[in-house]
KEKE-3310 file (N, C-alpha, C; in steps of 0.2 Angstrom, whole numbers, plus 5000, padded with zeros to 4 digits):
npx = (5004:5004:5004:5001:5004:5016:5025:5029:5034:5044:5050:5053:5062:5075:5077:5080:5091:5101:5102:5111:5110:5104:5104:5092:5083:5068:5063:5047:5039:5048:5053:5042:5044:5054:5043:5048:5058:5055:5047:5039:5023:5014:5004:4995:4982:4980:4976:4973:4984:4992:4996:5007:5006:5015:5014:5018:5012:4996:4991:4982:4987:4997:4986:4978:4988:4988:4976:4974:4984:4977:4964:4967:4975:4963:4956:4962:4957:4966:4972:4977:4985:4986:4999:5003:5014:5013:5023:5035:5049:5054:5041:5041:5049:5046:5032:5038:5044:5031:5024:5034:5034:5019:5022:5019:5015:5023:5028:5025:5033:5030:5041:5046:5058:5076:5082:5072:5066:5077:5079:5066:5069:5079:5074:5067:5074:5081:5071:5068:5056:5048:5049:5043:5048:5042:5041:5053:5065:5073:5084:5088:5089:5102:5110:5112:5106:5096:5080:5062:5055:5057:5043:5041:5038:5044:5051:5062:5061:5047:5050:5059:5050:5043:5051:5051:5039:5039:5047:5044:5030:5030:5040:5055:5052:5053:5057:5049:5052:5041:5042:5042:5046:5065:5076:5068:5067:5057:5053:5067:5072:5062:5065:5079:5077:5069:5077:5090:5087:5080:5091:5099:5092:5090:5081:5070:5074:5078:5072:5071:5069:5060:5055:5039:5032:5023:5012:4997:4995:5006:5012:5002:5007:5021:5020:5012:5021:5031:5025:5022:5035:5040:5048:5055:5046:5036:5031:5025:5030:5022:5020:5012:4993:4984:4991:4993:4978:4977:4986:4983:4971:4975:4983:4974:4965:4972:4973:4982:4984:4987:4991:5005:5008:5008:5002:5008:5011:5009:5003:4990:4975:4962:4958:4964:4960:4946:4955:4962:4953:4945:4955:4964:4974:4988:4995:4999:5005:5001:5002:4997:4993:4984:4986:5000:4999:4993:5002:5015:5009:5006:5020:5024:5015:5016:5029:5029:5020:5027:5030:5039:5058:5065:5074:5078:5070:5067:5051:5045:5033:5025:5027:5015:5008:4999:4983:4974:4966:4969:4959:4950:4952:4954:4964:4975:4971:4976:4965:4966:4958:4953:4951:4945:4953:4965:4970:4969:4979:4990:4992:4994:5007:5015:5014:5021:5018:5004:5005:5000:4986)
npy = (4995:5010:5028:5043:5052:5048:5048:5062:5061:5055:5064:5076:5067:5067:5080:5084:5076:5083:5092:5102:5097:5099:5092:5100:5106:5109:5119:5122:5138:5140:5148:5150:5136:5140:5139:5128:5136:5129:5128:5119:5115:5123:5113:5107:5102:5097:5080:5064:5057:5043:5036:5025:5021:5013:5004:4998:4988:4981:4991:5004:5016:5017:5015:5027:5034:5032:5034:5049:5053:5048:5054:5070:5065:5063:5073:5081:5071:5062:5045:5029:5018:5005:4996:4982:4979:4970:4967:4962:4959:4955:4955:4968:4974:4965:4973:4986:4984:4981:4990:5001:4991:4995:5006:5020:5036:5042:5038:5036:5030:5020:5015:5003:5002:5008:5003:4997:5010:5016:5007:5009:5023:5019:5012:5018:5031:5022:5017:5029:5036:5048:5049:5049:5048:5041:5044:5041:5047:5056:5048:5041:5053:5056:5045:5048:5045:5048:5057:5064:5068:5069:5065:5070:5069:5079:5069:5070:5081:5080:5071:5080:5088:5082:5079:5092:5094:5082:5089:5100:5099:5088:5089:5080:5068:5051:5041:5028:5021:5014:5008:5009:4998:4992:4999:5006:5019:5031:5028:5027:5040:5048:5043:5046:5060:5060:5056:5062:5076:5076:5072:5080:5092:5089:5085:5075:5056:5044:5028:5015:5006:4998:4986:4986:4981:4986:4980:4980:4971:4965:4978:4978:4969:4970:4983:4981:4971:4978:4986:4975:4972:4983:4992:5010:5022:5037:5041:5037:5032:5029:5020:5023:5027:5016:5006:5014:5013:5000:4998:5009:5005:4991:4999:5005:4995:4989:4998:5009:5018:5037:5034:5027:5030:5040:5040:5045:5049:5044:5053:5056:5053:5043:5033:5039:5051:5051:5047:5058:5066:5062:5060:5051:5051:5059:5067:5070:5068:5076:5068:5066:5053:5053:5069:5069:5060:5067:5079:5072:5069:5081:5086:5075:5074:5091:5090:5080:5086:5098:5109:5112:5107:5106:5093:5081:5085:5088:5088:5092:5088:5098:5101:5096:5097:5091:5093:5089:5102:5108:5100:5099:5104:5107:5110:5107:5095:5085:5079:5059:5055:5058:5075:5090:5101:5098:5106:5119:5118:5114:5126:5135:5129:5125:5133:5132:5121:5121:5130:5135:5133)
npz = (5000:4994:4999:4994:5003:5008:5001:5001:5013:5011:5002:5010:5019:5011:5010:5021:5027:5018:5025:5038:5052:5068:5085:5097:5113:5119:5128:5138:5133:5124:5108:5094:5081:5064:5048:5036:5021:5006:4996:5001:5003:5019:5029:5040:5040:5031:5028:5023:5026:5034:5048:5058:5077:5089:5101:5119:5126:5133:5142:5153:5154:5142:5131:5133:5128:5116:5111:5112:5103:5090:5092:5091:5077:5070:5069:5058:5051:5046:5048:5060:5060:5072:5085:5094:5104:5117:5125:5122:5114:5102:5096:5096:5088:5075:5073:5072:5059:5050:5051:5043:5030:5027:5022:5030:5034:5044:5060:5078:5091:5105:5116:5129:5131:5128:5118:5112:5105:5101:5089:5083:5077:5069:5061:5054:5050:5039:5029:5027:5032:5045:5062:5079:5097:5111:5129:5128:5137:5133:5128:5115:5110:5117:5114:5099:5089:5075:5074:5073:5084:5104:5115:5129:5147:5160:5170:5179:5185:5191:5201:5209:5215:5222:5233:5235:5242:5252:5260:5265:5266:5276:5286:5293:5292:5287:5269:5259:5243:5232:5216:5201:5187:5188:5179:5169:5161:5166:5178:5183:5182:5188:5203:5203:5201:5216:5226:5224:5226:5240:5249:5246:5251:5264:5275:5274:5276:5266:5266:5259:5242:5231:5218:5211:5198:5193:5196:5205:5215:5218:5223:5236:5243:5246:5253:5264:5268:5273:5282:5294:5294:5303:5298:5300:5295:5288:5275:5259:5245:5229:5212:5201:5202:5200:5209:5220:5225:5228:5239:5249:5251:5260:5269:5275:5281:5290:5297:5299:5288:5286:5299:5304:5290:5276:5259:5246:5227:5208:5193:5192:5188:5182:5193:5205:5207:5216:5227:5229:5233:5245:5252:5257:5249:5247:5239:5220:5204:5190:5176:5161:5149:5137:5133:5130:5120:5110:5108:5101:5091:5085:5082:5073:5064:5060:5056:5046:5035:5034:5040:5048:5048:5059:5070:5080:5093:5108:5118:5131:5145:5155:5173:5184:5199:5211:5223:5235:5237:5223:5212:5205:5196:5177:5171:5179:5184:5171:5160:5156:5147:5128:5125:5124:5131:5128:5117:5122:5130:5125:5115:5127:5131:5122:5108:5096:5089:5085:5073:5058:5059)
capx = (5002:5008:5000:5004:5008:5021:5031:5028:5038:5053:5055:5056:5069:5078:5079:5081:5098:5105:5103:5117:5103:5108:5099:5090:5079:5064:5058:5044:5040:5051:5050:5041:5050:5050:5042:5051:5057:5060:5045:5035:5014:5013:4996:4993:4976:4977:4970:4974:4991:4991:5003:5008:5008:5016:5012:5023:5007:4987:4987:4977:4992:4999:4981:4979:4992:4987:4969:4977:4988:4971:4960:4971:4975:4956:4954:4963:4957:4974:4973:4981:4986:4989:5002:5003:5019:5012:5029:5037:5056:5052:5035:5042:5054:5042:5028:5042:5046:5025:5024:5038:5029:5016:5024:5016:5020:5025:5029:5025:5035:5031:5046:5049:5067:5079:5082:5066:5065:5083:5078:5063:5071:5083:5071:5062:5077:5082:5065:5063:5048:5049:5046:5042:5046:5038:5044:5061:5067:5080:5090:5089:5091:5108:5113:5113:5100:5091:5072:5058:5057:5056:5040:5041:5038:5048:5054:5066:5060:5044:5056:5060:5044:5040:5055:5052:5035:5039:5051:5038:5023:5030:5049:5057:5050:5056:5052:5050:5047:5038:5044:5039:5050:5072:5079:5063:5068:5052:5054:5074:5075:5060:5070:5086:5076:5067:5083:5094:5084:5081:5100:5101:5088:5093:5074:5068:5077:5075:5073:5074:5067:5057:5051:5033:5032:5015:5008:4994:4993:5011:5013:5000:5010:5024:5019:5011:5028:5035:5022:5023:5043:5043:5049:5051:5043:5027:5028:5027:5027:5018:5024:5006:4987:4981:4994:4992:4973:4979:4991:4979:4965:4976:4984:4967:4962:4976:4973:4990:4984:4990:4993:5009:5009:5005:5002:5008:5009:5012:4999:4982:4973:4955:4958:4969:4956:4945:4958:4964:4944:4942:4963:4967:4980:4990:4998:5003:5008:4997:5004:4992:4996:4982:4991:5007:4998:4992:5008:5017:5005:5007:5026:5024:5013:5021:5035:5026:5016:5032:5029:5046:5063:5068:5076:5080:5068:5065:5047:5045:5026:5027:5025:5008:5005:4989:4982:4964:4964:4964:4959:4943:4955:4956:4968:4979:4972:4974:4962:4967:4954:4954:4948:4946:4956:4972:4972:4972:4987:4996:4991:4998:5013:5018:5010:5020:5014:5000:5006:4995:4978)
capy = (5000:5016:5032:5049:5058:5045:5052:5067:5061:5054:5071:5077:5065:5068:5087:5084:5073:5085:5099:5102:5095:5099:5091:5105:5105:5114:5121:5126:5144:5143:5154:5143:5133:5142:5132:5127:5138:5125:5127:5113:5120:5121:5114:5100:5101:5094:5075:5059:5053:5037:5036:5020:5019:5006:5004:4992:4982:4982:4994:5009:5021:5016:5013:5033:5040:5029:5040:5056:5054:5047:5062:5075:5064:5064:5082:5084:5066:5056:5038:5028:5011:5006:4989:4982:4976:4963:4967:4956:4963:4950:4956:4976:4974:4964:4979:4992:4982:4981:4999:5001:4988:4999:5014:5025:5041:5042:5032:5036:5024:5021:5008:5002:5002:5011:4997:4999:5016:5017:5002:5010:5028:5017:5007:5024:5033:5019:5018:5037:5039:5050:5045:5054:5043:5042:5043:5036:5050:5058:5043:5042:5060:5055:5040:5050:5042:5055:5057:5071:5071:5063:5068:5067:5072:5080:5064:5071:5087:5077:5068:5083:5089:5076:5080:5098:5090:5082:5093:5106:5096:5083:5089:5074:5061:5046:5040:5023:5021:5009:5010:5004:4991:4995:4999:5008:5025:5034:5026:5026:5046:5051:5040:5049:5067:5062:5056:5068:5083:5075:5070:5088:5096:5084:5085:5068:5051:5037:5020:5008:5006:4992:4987:4981:4978:4991:4977:4983:4966:4966:4985:4982:4965:4975:4988:4975:4966:4983:4989:4970:4972:4988:4996:5016:5028:5039:5043:5031:5035:5023:5025:5024:5028:5011:5003:5016:5012:4995:4999:5010:5000:4989:5001:5007:4988:4989:5003:5014:5025:5040:5033:5034:5029:5045:5038:5050:5044:5050:5051:5062:5048:5043:5030:5042:5057:5050:5047:5064:5071:5059:5064:5046:5053:5066:5070:5067:5076:5074:5066:5064:5051:5057:5073:5067:5056:5072:5082:5069:5067:5086:5085:5071:5080:5095:5087:5077:5094:5102:5116:5112:5104:5103:5087:5076:5090:5085:5092:5089:5091:5103:5097:5099:5099:5089:5091:5091:5109:5110:5094:5099:5109:5100:5111:5104:5088:5084:5074:5056:5053:5065:5080:5098:5106:5098:5111:5125:5116:5114:5134:5139:5127:5124:5135:5131:5113:5122:5133:5134:5131)
capz = (4999:4996:5000:4990:5008:5009:4992:5001:5020:5007:5000:5017:5022:5007:5012:5029:5027:5016:5028:5044:5057:5076:5091:5101:5117:5118:5135:5139:5132:5119:5101:5088:5074:5059:5044:5030:5015:5001:4992:5001:5007:5027:5028:5044:5043:5024:5028:5019:5028:5038:5054:5063:5084:5090:5110:5122:5128:5131:5148:5152:5153:5133:5126:5133:5124:5110:5112:5113:5095:5089:5094:5087:5071:5067:5068:5053:5045:5046:5051:5063:5062:5079:5083:5101:5106:5120:5131:5119:5112:5097:5092:5093:5079:5071:5072:5068:5052:5048:5051:5038:5025:5026:5020:5034:5033:5050:5067:5084:5094:5111:5118:5137:5132:5124:5114:5105:5102:5093:5083:5078:5075:5063:5052:5049:5045:5032:5028:5025:5037:5051:5068:5086:5102:5117:5134:5129:5144:5131:5129:5109:5108:5118:5109:5095:5082:5072:5075:5073:5091:5110:5119:5137:5153:5165:5176:5185:5189:5196:5208:5213:5216:5226:5238:5239:5244:5259:5265:5267:5271:5281:5289:5297:5291:5281:5266:5256:5237:5229:5211:5193:5185:5187:5172:5165:5160:5169:5185:5187:5180:5195:5209:5202:5205:5220:5231:5223:5230:5245:5250:5245:5256:5269:5277:5272:5276:5262:5269:5254:5235:5229:5212:5210:5194:5191:5199:5212:5220:5221:5228:5243:5249:5247:5259:5268:5272:5276:5290:5295:5296:5306:5295:5301:5288:5288:5268:5255:5237:5223:5205:5198:5208:5201:5215:5227:5227:5233:5244:5251:5254:5261:5276:5278:5283:5295:5303:5296:5284:5288:5308:5303:5284:5272:5253:5237:5219:5202:5187:5191:5184:5186:5198:5209:5209:5220:5231:5232:5236:5252:5257:5257:5243:5251:5233:5214:5197:5183:5169:5156:5144:5132:5131:5127:5113:5106:5107:5099:5085:5080:5082:5070:5058:5058:5051:5037:5033:5030:5044:5050:5047:5065:5072:5088:5096:5115:5123:5140:5145:5162:5181:5186:5205:5212:5230:5236:5233:5215:5210:5202:5191:5172:5166:5184:5184:5167:5156:5154:5140:5126:5127:5123:5136:5126:5115:5126:5135:5121:5113:5131:5132:5114:5103:5087:5089:5082:5068:5052:5060)
cpx = (5004:5005:5006:5008:5015:5026:5032:5036:5043:5057:5056:5063:5075:5082:5083:5089:5103:5107:5108:5112:5106:5103:5100:5083:5077:5060:5054:5042:5045:5048:5048:5046:5048:5049:5045:5051:5060:5054:5039:5029:5016:5007:4995:4989:4974:4973:4976:4981:4988:4999:5002:5010:5008:5017:5018:5017:5001:4986:4986:4981:4995:4992:4980:4980:4992:4979:4970:4981:4980:4966:4963:4971:4967:4954:4958:4963:4961:4969:4978:4980:4989:4993:5003:5007:5017:5020:5035:5044:5054:5048:5035:5044:5048:5036:5031:5043:5039:5022:5026:5036:5025:5015:5019:5019:5023:5025:5028:5027:5037:5035:5047:5055:5069:5080:5078:5066:5070:5081:5073:5064:5075:5081:5069:5068:5080:5076:5063:5056:5050:5046:5047:5043:5045:5041:5051:5066:5073:5087:5091:5091:5102:5115:5116:5109:5096:5084:5069:5058:5055:5051:5039:5040:5044:5049:5057:5065:5052:5047:5058:5057:5044:5043:5054:5044:5033:5043:5046:5033:5023:5038:5049:5054:5052:5053:5054:5047:5045:5038:5040:5042:5059:5073:5073:5066:5063:5053:5061:5075:5068:5063:5075:5083:5074:5072:5088:5094:5084:5087:5101:5098:5090:5087:5071:5073:5074:5078:5076:5071:5064:5055:5045:5031:5025:5012:5004:4994:5000:5017:5011:5005:5017:5025:5016:5017:5033:5032:5024:5031:5044:5045:5050:5051:5037:5028:5030:5025:5026:5017:5016:4999:4983:4984:4993:4984:4972:4982:4986:4974:4969:4980:4977:4963:4967:4977:4979:4988:4983:4991:4997:5010:5007:5007:5003:5011:5010:5005:4992:4978:4967:4952:4961:4964:4951:4947:4962:4957:4944:4949:4965:4974:4982:4991:4999:5004:5003:5002:5001:4992:4993:4986:4996:5007:4999:4996:5010:5011:5007:5015:5029:5024:5014:5027:5034:5023:5021:5032:5036:5053:5068:5069:5079:5077:5066:5059:5046:5040:5028:5024:5020:5005:4999:4989:4974:4962:4962:4963:4953:4946:4957:4962:4977:4978:4970:4971:4965:4964:4953:4949:4950:4950:4963:4973:4973:4976:4992:4998:4996:5005:5018:5015:5012:5020:5008:4997:5002:4990:4975)
cpy = (5005:5024:5037:5054:5053:5045:5059:5065:5059:5061:5075:5074:5066:5076:5088:5082:5075:5092:5097:5104:5096:5097:5098:5103:5110:5114:5122:5136:5146:5144:5149:5143:5138:5137:5134:5132:5135:5124:5121:5117:5116:5119:5105:5098:5097:5088:5070:5054:5047:5037:5030:5021:5014:5007:4998:4987:4987:4988:5001:5017:5022:5017:5023:5037:5036:5034:5045:5057:5052:5053:5068:5072:5065:5069:5084:5077:5064:5051:5037:5021:5009:4997:4990:4977:4970:4964:4964:4960:4962:4953:4965:4976:4972:4970:4985:4991:4980:4987:5003:4998:4991:5006:5019:5030:5047:5038:5035:5030:5025:5013:5009:5004:5008:5011:4998:5004:5017:5013:5006:5018:5026:5016:5014:5029:5028:5020:5027:5038:5041:5047:5049:5047:5046:5041:5037:5041:5054:5053:5042:5048:5059:5052:5043:5048:5048:5054:5062:5073:5066:5068:5065:5069:5073:5076:5067:5078:5086:5074:5074:5087:5086:5077:5087:5099:5089:5086:5098:5103:5091:5081:5083:5068:5054:5043:5032:5025:5013:5010:5007:4997:4997:4994:5002:5018:5031:5033:5027:5036:5051:5049:5044:5057:5067:5061:5060:5073:5081:5073:5079:5094:5093:5086:5077:5062:5046:5032:5017:5010:5000:4993:4985:4980:4982:4985:4977:4978:4966:4974:4984:4975:4967:4979:4983:4972:4972:4985:4982:4968:4977:4992:5004:5022:5030:5041:5036:5032:5029:5026:5027:5021:5020:5005:5007:5012:5005:4995:5003:5009:4995:4992:5002:5000:4987:4992:5007:5018:5032:5040:5026:5034:5033:5040:5046:5045:5049:5046:5055:5058:5046:5038:5036:5050:5058:5050:5052:5069:5068:5059:5056:5047:5058:5071:5067:5072:5072:5075:5063:5062:5052:5064:5074:5064:5064:5078:5078:5068:5074:5087:5081:5071:5085:5095:5084:5084:5097:5108:5116:5107:5101:5096:5086:5082:5087:5091:5089:5092:5093:5097:5099:5096:5096:5088:5092:5097:5111:5104:5094:5103:5105:5104:5109:5098:5085:5079:5068:5055:5059:5068:5088:5103:5103:5103:5117:5124:5116:5121:5136:5137:5128:5128:5136:5125:5116:5127:5129:5133:5138)
cpz = (5000:4994:4997:4995:5008:5004:4998:5008:5015:5004:5007:5019:5019:5008:5017:5029:5023:5020:5035:5049:5065:5081:5096:5106:5117:5124:5135:5137:5127:5111:5097:5084:5068:5053:5040:5023:5008:4997:4995:5006:5013:5027:5034:5047:5034:5024:5025:5022:5034:5041:5057:5071:5087:5099:5113:5125:5130:5139:5147:5150:5144:5131:5129:5129:5117:5108:5110:5107:5091:5086:5089:5076:5066:5064:5063:5048:5041:5049:5053:5063:5069:5082:5092:5102:5111:5125:5128:5114:5102:5092:5092:5088:5074:5067:5069:5060:5049:5045:5044:5031:5022:5023:5022:5032:5038:5054:5073:5087:5102:5114:5127:5138:5127:5119:5106:5101:5098:5087:5078:5073:5069:5059:5050:5044:5040:5027:5023:5029:5043:5056:5075:5092:5108:5123:5133:5133:5138:5129:5120:5108:5113:5116:5101:5088:5081:5072:5074:5081:5098:5112:5124:5143:5158:5170:5183:5189:5193:5200:5212:5218:5221:5233:5241:5243:5251:5263:5268:5268:5277:5284:5293:5295:5286:5277:5262:5249:5235:5221:5206:5192:5185:5181:5167:5166:5165:5177:5187:5187:5189:5202:5208:5208:5212:5227:5230:5228:5237:5250:5248:5251:5266:5276:5278:5271:5270:5264:5264:5246:5235:5224:5213:5203:5190:5193:5205:5217:5224:5226:5236:5247:5250:5253:5265:5272:5276:5283:5293:5298:5303:5304:5298:5295:5289:5281:5263:5246:5235:5218:5202:5204:5207:5207:5221:5228:5231:5238:5248:5256:5258:5271:5279:5283:5288:5301:5303:5292:5288:5298:5306:5294:5279:5265:5248:5232:5213:5197:5185:5186:5188:5192:5204:5213:5216:5229:5235:5236:5243:5256:5260:5254:5245:5244:5228:5212:5194:5178:5165:5152:5135:5130:5126:5122:5108:5107:5102:5090:5082:5078:5076:5065:5058:5054:5044:5034:5031:5034:5047:5049:5052:5065:5078:5093:5104:5119:5128:5142:5156:5168:5182:5193:5207:5220:5230:5236:5226:5209:5206:5197:5183:5168:5173:5183:5177:5162:5156:5146:5135:5126:5124:5125:5132:5121:5117:5129:5130:5118:5119:5131:5126:5108:5097:5085:5083:5076:5062:5054:5060)
residu = (MET:ILE:HIS:GLN:THR:SER:ARG:ARG:ALA:ARG:GLN:TYR:VAL:ALA:LEU:ALA:SER:GLY:ALA:ALA:LEU:THR:ALA:SER:VAL:VAL:ALA:ILE:GLY:SER:ALA:PRO:VAL:ALA:ALA:GLN:ASP:ASP:GLY:MET:ALA:CYS:ASP:PRO:THR:ALA:GLY:GLY:MET:THR:TYR:ALA:TYR:ILE:LYS:PRO:GLY:PRO:ASP:THR:TRP:TYR:GLN:ARG:ASP:VAL:ASP:GLY:PHE:LYS:PHE:ALA:ALA:GLU:ALA:ASP:GLY:ASN:THR:VAL:ILE:GLU:TYR:ASP:THR:ALA:TYR:ASP:ALA:GLU:LYS:GLU:LEU:GLN:ASN:ILE:ALA:ASN:ALA:VAL:ASN:GLU:GLU:VAL:ASP:GLY:ILE:SER:MET:PHE:SER:SER:THR:GLU:ALA:GLY:ALA:THR:ALA:ALA:ALA:GLU:ALA:GLY:ASN:GLU:ALA:GLY:ILE:PRO:VAL:VAL:LEU:THR:ASP:SER:VAL:GLY:THR:VAL:ILE:ALA:ASN:GLY:THR:ASP:HIS:VAL:ALA:SER:ILE:ASP:PHE:ASP:TRP:VAL:GLY:MET:GLY:GLU:SER:TYR:ALA:ASP:TRP:MET:ALA:GLU:THR:TYR:PRO:GLY:GLU:ALA:PHE:TYR:ILE:LEU:THR:GLY:ILE:PHE:GLY:SER:PRO:PRO:SER:GLU:LYS:ILE:ASN:GLU:GLY:MET:ILE:ALA:ARG:ALA:GLU:GLU:LEU:GLY:VAL:ASN:GLU:LEU:VAL:GLY:VAL:GLN:GLU:THR:GLY:TYR:SER:PRO:ASP:ASP:ALA:ALA:GLN:LEU:ALA:GLN:ASP:LEU:LEU:PHE:ALA:GLY:GLU:ASP:PHE:GLY:LEU:LEU:PHE:VAL:MET:ASP:GLU:ASP:MET:ALA:THR:ALA:VAL:ILE:ARG:MET:LEU:ARG:ASN:GLU:GLY:ALA:LEU:ASP:ASP:PRO:ILE:LYS:VAL:PHE:ALA:GLN:ASN:GLY:SER:PRO:ALA:GLY:ILE:PRO:LEU:LEU:GLN:ASP:GLY:SER:LEU:LYS:TYR:THR:ILE:SER:SER:SER:PRO:GLY:TRP:GLU:GLY:PHE:VAL:ALA:TYR:HIS:ALA:LEU:ASN:ASN:HIS:VAL:ALA:GLY:CYS:THR:ASP:GLU:MET:ASN:ARG:GLN:VAL:MET:LEU:PRO:VAL:ILE:GLU:VAL:THR:SER:GLU:ASN:VAL:GLU:ASP:PRO:THR:GLN:VAL:VAL:PRO:TRP:GLU:PRO:SER:ASP:ILE:TYR:TRP:GLU:LEU:THR:GLU:THR:HIS:TYR:PRO:ASP:LEU:LEU:GLN:GLY:ARG)
# end
């Protein structure tokens, strides 16, 4: 299957490969990127393009990222082919090959490993297909593999915010981390930021870190083991709110919720909002995968449409702190499911991504 817009993508690659392109990290509030002056029309709403989205597994987080990407693509009349890797490295490589064989106009790759993200970028370069990467945490930019953009949350910044919140709200209390997966860039970066800032502040001491595998049952069991072992800490970080729900339920049953253990988490998800509202979850950071997918689409589509020739851009979504005081504000608890609020947030933080509209 060969699309007319696939030829446009190949024109783009030929132009990009002949240009002197350098990596650039674009922070919030950066200046708009100039459109290409090469005779190629810049119309991001032209429609008729086909994109591939490769996700690592069926979890809600990944699916909402796809949903946000599709939400934006459908508004422009573009089609998205979705691939699920099912956490299998071999299947991930096959999905990349399938997307290339489909001769799609662009690939959005969400891999749980640097190797998978790099493989997608390399395959795209070889085939002349633009690629954006999600949650690779800048690793592919750092290893020098060209791609259009890396779309990430500021994971280190999140970790630092947790440490700041602990020091301000619960000074002197020790904390424990129930992380996601050791070696996973988001988990590692959050831990890195939290631990380094806590050491810098010298107010809250880290007791330990354990891996949950993102399993609510395992997270609850680990928390229970810590409780029964008599570990001395008052603050428990849980890497996502599905796990935090299970941990809070266990602590409540054991009479230990808030006495002494206060739980804080990450995501601002539909599972976490009721916990914030009833006070059982003390603090979280909003990281909407739907908005992340929406931003990834616009970064990719702008390139394919000829609105920019920039490569290796890093777009880091802002750290948005959430407590019971602001939990009702959709600009603070950014919806996970596709929402028109994404347009407003993108216009506020990344107006150049909406150029030509």
